[in-house]
C-alpha positions as CSV (number, residue, x, y, z in Angstrom):
1,M,29.4,-19.6,46.1
2,S,32.2,-18.9,48.6
3,I,35.8,-18.4,47.8
4,A,38.0,-21.4,48.4
5,F,41.8,-21.3,47.8
6,K,43.5,-24.5,46.7
7,A,47.2,-25.4,46.6
8,A,49.4,-23.3,44.3
9,I,51.3,-25.1,41.5
10,P,54.6,-23.4,40.8
11,T,56.1,-23.6,37.3
12,F,59.9,-24.0,37.1
13,R,61.9,-23.4,33.9
14,I,64.0,-26.4,32.7
15,F,66.6,-26.7,29.9
16,S,67.1,-30.4,29.6
17,L,64.3,-33.0,29.8
18,E,66.8,-35.7,30.6
19,K,68.3,-33.8,33.6
20,A,64.8,-32.9,34.8
21,R,63.6,-36.5,34.7
22,E,66.8,-37.6,36.6
23,F,66.2,-35.0,39.3
24,Y,62.4,-35.0,39.7
25,L,61.7,-38.6,39.0
26,D,64.8,-40.6,40.1
27,F,66.0,-38.3,42.9
28,L,62.8,-36.7,44.3
29,G,60.6,-39.7,43.6
30,C,57.9,-37.8,41.7
31,K,55.8,-39.2,38.9
32,I,54.8,-37.6,35.7
33,D,51.1,-36.7,35.7
34,W,51.1,-35.4,32.1
35,E,53.3,-34.1,29.3
36,H,52.4,-31.7,26.5
37,R,54.1,-30.6,23.3
38,F,52.5,-28.7,20.5
39,E,54.5,-30.9,18.1
40,P,57.1,-33.7,18.5
41,E,60.2,-31.4,18.6
42,A,58.5,-28.5,20.5
43,P,59.4,-27.7,24.1
44,V,57.8,-29.8,26.8
45,Y,55.4,-28.6,29.4
46,M,54.7,-31.2,32.1
47,Q,53.4,-31.8,35.5
48,V,55.1,-33.9,38.2
49,S,53.9,-34.8,41.6
50,R,54.5,-36.8,44.7
51,G,51.7,-37.0,47.3
52,G,50.2,-33.5,47.7
53,F,53.3,-31.8,46.1
54,T,52.7,-30.7,42.5
55,L,55.1,-28.8,40.2
56,R,55.0,-27.9,36.6
57,L,58.2,-28.0,34.5
58,S,58.5,-26.0,31.3
59,E,61.1,-25.7,28.5
60,H,59.1,-22.8,27.0
61,H,60.9,-19.4,26.9
62,G,59.1,-17.1,29.4
63,D,57.7,-19.8,31.6
64,G,59.4,-19.2,34.9
65,T,62.8,-17.9,35.7
66,P,65.8,-20.1,36.5
67,G,66.6,-19.7,40.2
68,S,63.0,-19.7,41.4
69,I,62.1,-21.0,44.8
70,A,59.2,-23.1,46.2
71,Y,58.4,-23.8,49.8
72,V,56.6,-27.1,50.5
73,P,55.1,-27.9,53.9
74,V,55.7,-31.6,54.7
75,S,55.5,-34.1,57.5
76,G,58.3,-36.5,57.9
77,V,61.0,-34.2,56.8
78,A,63.8,-36.2,58.5
79,E,62.6,-39.3,56.7
80,L,62.7,-37.4,53.4
81,H,66.2,-36.2,54.2
82,R,67.3,-39.7,54.8
83,E,65.6,-41.1,51.7
84,L,67.2,-38.4,49.4
85,N,70.7,-38.9,50.8
86,E,70.5,-42.7,50.6
87,K,70.1,-42.3,46.8
88,K,73.6,-40.8,46.7
89,Y,72.5,-38.5,43.8
90,R,75.7,-37.1,42.3
91,Y,74.7,-33.5,42.2
92,N,72.8,-32.9,45.5
93,R,73.3,-34.1,49.1
94,P,70.9,-31.9,51.1
95,G,71.3,-31.1,54.8
96,L,68.7,-31.2,57.5
97,D,68.5,-27.7,59.0
98,E,66.7,-26.7,62.2
99,Q,65.8,-23.1,61.7
100,E,65.5,-20.6,64.6
101,W,62.0,-19.7,63.5
102,G,60.9,-23.2,64.4
103,M,61.1,-25.2,61.2
104,T,63.2,-28.2,60.2
105,E,64.0,-28.0,56.5
106,V,65.6,-29.8,53.6
107,T,66.5,-27.7,50.6
108,V,67.3,-29.3,47.2
109,V,68.5,-27.5,44.1
110,D,67.6,-28.8,40.7
111,P,70.0,-28.8,37.7
112,F,68.5,-25.4,36.6
113,N,69.2,-23.6,39.9
114,N,65.6,-23.8,41.1
115,R,65.3,-24.5,44.8
116,I,62.7,-26.4,46.7
117,T,62.6,-26.3,50.5
118,F,60.6,-28.9,52.3
119,G,59.7,-27.7,55.8
120,E,58.1,-29.2,58.9
121,P,57.5,-27.5,62.3
122,T,60.2,-28.7,64.8
123,E,59.1,-31.0,67.5
124,M,59.4,-28.3,70.2
125,T,57.5,-25.8,68.1
126,A,54.7,-28.3,67.3
127,R,54.3,-29.0,71.0
128,N,54.1,-25.3,71.8
129,T,51.4,-24.5,69.3
């Protein structure tokens, strides 16, 4: 059998399920794939996704460090930027940044200081490759 790498699934630490749902479901447009708790009042460990983007969120001590970063390749980054800003989310109004290294990016910061950058090759870079 040959080795085949699949997409990585980062785990971000969260401290409020309510704030996490507001950010990841309402703002980013993700859906909950599953939620797990060892008992009703135990910390949650859950997976959210949107298209090919998957992320795990954990209230468990030791699962991830607040202030982590994930980079997500996308197509349609300008449309994503417009969609997010049209929601007028109180805590985040991301910019659309054309980087000198040939990527157009949108960076969002969740309520726990974790950052996700969505990036797409700029049109000029895409034509030159």
